N, C-alpha and C positions, 0 to 999 in steps of 0.2 A: 504493500499500500504507498502511496505518494505521503509524507507526511513535509519533506523541507528539502528544500533544494541543493543542500550541502552535503545531504546524500548521496544524492547521483553526482554532484559535481566531486567526491573524494570515487566514486566508481569509474567516473571519466580519466580521473588523476591516476587510477591504477592502470589502465588500459593505454595512457598517454605521457608516462612520466617524462619521458626524452623532447616531445614536441614540443617545439614554439605554440605556446598559448597568446600572447597578446604580444605585438609587434608595435613600435611606436620609432620612425625615424631609423637611425643605427642600433636603438636599444631594442631587447629582447627578453623573454621570461620564458621560460620552459615550465609544462604545467606544474610537475613536483617544485618549483620553486616558487611558482604560483601559490600553491597551497599552503608551502611551509609559512612565507612571508604572511599569508593572512592569518595564519595559524597567531603568530607572535603580536598581530596588532590585534585579533582578540582576545589574547591574554593580558597585554598591557591594559585595554579597556576595563576587563573583567578588576584588576588590580584597582585601577584611579576610581572608576564606580562602582563596585562590587554588586548593590543591592538594582542595578538597572537590567532591568526584563521588559523586553518588548515599549523600551523607550527608544525615543528618535537619539540617532546621533548624527551630527552635522558632520560632513565632508567640504572642505571648500580649499578646491587642487584646482589645477587646469586638468584638461585631458591629457593623462600621460597614464602611464604604468603604475604609478604610485595610487591612483585613482580608483582604479581596478582592484588595488590591492586591498585599499581601505574600505570599498564596500565589502567585499568578500569578509575581512577582516570583523566588519563590525554585526556581519550576518553570524560568526561563527559566534559572537559573544553573545549571541540571542537576540538583538534589537536592530529596527528598521533603520536603512542608510538613509538619508538626506542630503543627496547632493545642491550644490548651490554654484552660481553661476560669479566667477571672481571678478566681474566687470561692473556686477552688482553694485549702485550706491549704497552710500553708508545708510542711509535713510532706512531703504527697503531691507535690507541685513537685520538691521534692528527691530522693522515690524514683525519680519519671520521669526526671529527669534524670541520676539514676546508673545507671539502665538502659538507657536510649536513647543517654545520650551524644550530645545534639545539639551542633554542633560551632559553632554561632551560634544566637541569639534574635533575632525582629524584636519590640517593643516601641515606649513611648513612655515620655515623661518620668513621667507620670502611676505607669506601675505598674513603672518601673526599682527601685524602693527594693525592692517586693515578692520582687525577684529579686536579692537582694544579695549573697546565699549561694551564687548561679551564677554560677561562673567561667568563662562561655564570652563571648567578642565581641556586643556588645551594638550593635543597629544600631535607633536611635532614629527611627520613622518621620517622626513631625509634627516633626522636626528638619532631613529632607531639602527640601531649594528646589528645586522642580519644573520653574521655567523655566530652571535653571543644566544645562539636557542636553546632559551629555557622550555623544558619539556612540559606542554600545557593542552596535552593532548586530551589527560584524562579529566581534568578541570572541564573543558570544554564541552566533552561529551556528556559530562555528567548535568550541565546545565542544556546542551539539547535533548535530553532526555524528555525532559519537561514542553517540548513544542509540539506543536498540534498546528494543522494544514490551515486553520485562518489566523495565524498569527503573523503579525504586518510584516512584509518583504521591505517595503520601502515605501516614503511619503515624497510624492512630488509637486512642488508648489505652481499654481495656476491662478492666472490675475483673479482679483479681486474688486467688484465693486465702491466697497470703502477706502481703498489705498492700501489694502495688505492682504497681501494673496492667499488665496484657501492652499492648504495641504493636504491633498487627498494621498489615501492612504489605500497600499496595495497587497494582497495578501499570497500567501506561497498557493495555495490550492491553484487560485483564477491565474497564475503563470503557468501550471501546470495544463490546465485545459488546455490555452491556447497554444503552447509546445506540442501539446498530443497530435491534435487537430493540425497544426502545420507541418506536422513532421509525413504525416501521413497523406497529407493533400499535395504536399510541394517535394517530397522525397528527401528531406533533410537528413545527413546522415554522417556529419563531423568533417567530412571532406572539404565543406565551403573556409571559403578565404573570403571573410567579412573585411569592405570598404568602410568604417565607422565615420560616418562624416556629423552626424546628428551631436549638440552637446550632451555634456553629462547628465542637464537638466533636464533630458527630453526621454519620455519615457520608450524611444527607438532603443535607446541606449542601454535601457535596461532588458529589450529583450535579447540583445547582442548579449550581454551579459549572461541571459540564462540560453543563448545559443552555445555559448562557450563552456558555461555549466553544465547542461546538460546534453549536448551532442559531441562536445569534444572541438567546436569548428573555433579556427583562427581567426582572432580580433585584429584587424590592422586598422591602429589610433589614427585618422586624418586630419589633420589641424583645422582649424575654424579658417585661419586665413586663406587655405587655397580655393575656398569657394568662390573669394575674389579673382583670382589666377586658375580659371578652369583649363585652360591646355596644362597646367602642371599638375592639376588636379588628376586628368587623364592622365598624363604620362606615369606618374606617383602608382594609380592604379595599374597600368600597363604592366609595369615594372614589379611588382607585387603579385601579379597573376590574381587580382580579386575576383571573384566567381560569385558576390551575392552580392548587393546593396540595398537596404531600404532606406530610401530618402525622402524628404520634401519635396516637392516639385520645382521650386524656385531654380536651384542652379540648373536643373535638368531643360529648366527653359533656357536659361541662356545660353546652356552649350549648345541648345538647337539649333539659337538664332546666330551662335558664333559659326555655325555647320564645322563644330570640330572631333564628330565622331569620324568623318570620310579621312581625317588628316592623322588621327590618334585613333586607328583601331581598339576594340577592347574583345581580343580571341576569346579569354578566357571567361569572360563575363556569361552567366549561364542563365541567374534568373535576378529580375529587377523588380523588386517592393517600392510603389509608392505615396504617398497619406497625409493630412496635415493639412490641405487644401486642394481645391479643384489643379488638374494639373488641363493646360489648354489642349483640346486634341489636336490640333495643327503642330503644336510641338512634340505631342506625344507620338504622331506618327512619323516624326524625323527620328527620333529612336526606333519605333518598329523598324522602318524601312531597313535603316543603317544597322540594326543587328538581329539579322533575320534567325540566329541561331538562339537566340534571349527568349524566355518566356517572360514577359509581364504581367502583375497583378495591381491591382488598382482596392486598397485597403479605406478603410471607413473606421473611427469610432473617436471619443473624446478621451480623452485620461480617464476620466471615470467609470471606464469601460476598459478594463487590461488591457491596450495593445489596441487592437481591433475586433468588431463586430461582426464588419462584414468585408468579403472579399469579391473581388470580381477579375478571372481569367481573362485576359483579352486571346483570344481564340484567331481573329482576324484580321484585318487592319480595319479600324473603325471611318466611319464618316467624317473629315474634318469640321462638318456643320452642325456635328450632334456632340454632347455632352457625354462622357465614357461614368456607364453605369458606377454604383459602389459595390453593387454585388447581391449576393444571396448570404444569409448569416450563416456565420460559424457556428459547427456541430455544439448543442447544448446552448445554443444562445436563441432566444426568440426576439423576433423586432417587432414591436406594435405599431403600426402607426393611426393615431388617434385624430380624433375631428374635436371641433371645440368645446363638443358639449364629453368628450371623453368615450366615445363612442369608436370604434375599428373602422377606416377609412373602407370604401369601396375601391377594389382596381383602378388604376389611374386619378385615384381623388387625392388628395395633398391633404398633409396632415403633419402634427408632430412625430418625430422619430422617437420612441422612446425603447428599453432594453431591459430584458429581464435575463436571470442565470447568475452561474458562479463568475461570471467574468466582471459583475459587477464591482466597482469599489466599495469600501467598508466606510466610505463617508468623508467628509472632512476634519480632520483633527482639531481639535478644542474647538469646533464650531459645529452644534449639535443644530442651530437656528438656521444657519446656511442647508446642512445636510438634510431637515425635515424638510425645506423646499424641493430641492433635487430628487429626493430620494423618498417617493411616497408609496403609499398602498397600492398596488395594480386596481385601479378601477375598473376592469373587468371581470374582478374578482373577489367576490363580500365574502366568501366563507373561511377564508381563513389569511390570516398575514403573509402575503409576497408583496417584496417589494421591486418598485421600475425605477430606471434614472428616466429621468426626462431630460433629454437634449438641448431641446428647443431649436434645435434642426429641424426644417420643412423639407419632405419627401414624399414620395409615392411609386405606389407600386406597379408595375408595367405588367401587362399581360403576359410575360414571358416569365415571369417569375423578378426579373433583375429589379433591383430598386434603384431611382434616381434620387440623388440630392439636390434640394433645390435654393435652398440659402436658411438663412438665419431667422429665427423669430425675433430674437429679442438684440440686444445692443453687445453681444458677445461674439465676436469673431475669431478667424484664424489667420494672422499675417506675419507672412515669411513663416510658417510652421509652429507658429507660437499662439496660444491660447491667449487673448486678450479680453478685459470686459470691459468695453468704453467707458461704462461709466467710473470706474475706475480714475480714469485719466481726467473726467469733467473733474469728479469730487477733488484730484489732488489741487486742478490750477481754481479752482472755485474757493475752499473752502481751508484748504493746506497754505497755498501761496499766497491766495489771496489776489490773482493777477486781473480778474475780470467779476463784472456781476454775475453774469449767466453765460453758458458754453454749451455746445451742444458738439460731441465728435460721432461722427458718422464712416462710414468704410464708401470708399470707391472700388468696386470689385474688378474692374476693368482693369486700371492702372495699379490696380493693389497697393492703395494709397489710401491711409488716415488724414481726415479733413475735420478741423474744426473750424466750427462756426462760433464766437463769440458779441458779446455785448460788453462795453467800456467806453468809459468817460474819456479815457486817454488811448491815444494812439500807441500801441507796444508792436515792435519789430519783430519782425520774424526771428532774427539773433536774439534778440532779448526772452522771447520764450524759448527756444531750443535752449540756452542758456541755460535758464531756469529747471527745464524740465530734466536736463542731464542730471542734474542733483540729485535729481529721485528716481526715474526709470533709465531703465536700459533702452538703448538706441532705439531697437524696433516697437519699442511704443512709445515715441514722440512722432508728434503728426508731422505732415509734409506739408500742408497747406494750410496757412492759417487766416481765415474772413473775417472780418469786421464785419457786424449787422451794424444798424442804428436802432435794431428792435428782433429779437429770436421771433419768429413765427410762431404762434399759440395756436389749439386747437380747440374746440369748445367746451373742454373742461380746463382749461387754462394749462395745461402741460406747454411743454415745447415739443411742437409738429416735426416729430424725428423723419416718417413720410416724407413731408415736403421736404426738409435738409437733405435726405437720402438722393431724392429727384434731381435737387439741384447739383450737387456732390457728381452727379453719372455726366452733367452737362459740360463739366470742368474740362 
């Protein structure tokens, strides 16, 4: 019976001790070394916070081999890891620590000053002497005996409407479920060489960790800056013989627009997954045409559903004028398309996409109010408690059974692969920074740009806006367009007319 991911990892290590598990630039580590170092980190954690069980431990490191060691080490201590973005403004770090309250943080000397305002124990991973390996196996094994499959595996922060991100809790069982179905459907067997481009704060990175732990797939860590140099990115992939990628479409669109696949062939690339935002079909067809021996799959799922809950394998070249489906549900996952009356929609009828099954997250950490709003009783079932997750995404089911994504129901968007609550941007600008009287952030889907409309007694330059927001938000949350209005449009109940502003933004 599957209880925790570490049991499978140790089985994987026993079969692959001397194989390379993770590679970053010129540095690499074998499966045996990875296991050994992770256990050392786990032992240090249990020494520093001996009473911590199923308590969050933060990781504040760049994307490197030590991050993988830290994540696995935290798992060995029987606690969930929470990877953080090292480029995150200090105010946002403070907000996350204030809400999640991790009991410790794994970082390095380079970044400890940025965490000086945080009063939790720090473990400096670059000061650990790996060769002085104290025997910790027995102690860690005893702790692991208490684990059950619904214990938390990791916490992923996503944008929240009040200026503080929400911490989504994912458990071991839901990852088992996703991996089992993926292995069967796509034939994963451990021979994969994964080109990992997603930030460590993405759920895609956690999936790649699971591929490494459960299947023995090799992880090639690709630096984020390579996304700005697509030719170098493809050259690195070709050099490392990458056979599988799971990417957000943005960089793939750039590669298509630059016609790079004709110049830098990726003959080893056998499988491409993409998710996180809509992949324009014209640019997708460029990939499809230039990689005839590669299988492509469009996946869909918010962070609140472990990784993804639907998939569509592209068997033939699609019509460039039509959007790609998000496909059919993963096994053991049920998709409900509900109308405004909480009734199941008919075929071709648009409604909110809701999900039930073991893939659901456990909720938002230390946030019962937000959890209760998003994770609700299934309105189609009045007989017993059954939780569904309301995604806020609009979709419909085609006659052939495939699901089509239509857009957001509210102000939650996907931009550059990140979940962003537009209300958080508004809240910070109005209430925290007090830059304007009123504002409304909308998303221009064609240009993939956040547009901010605002009322203010004073003129504010775009530069001043960006300078102020850079202290609070990561770059992907800063609007690309700022437009002052004498008065924001209101609807009949006095609220800002978002629909009208969305239409205005689409004309930019």
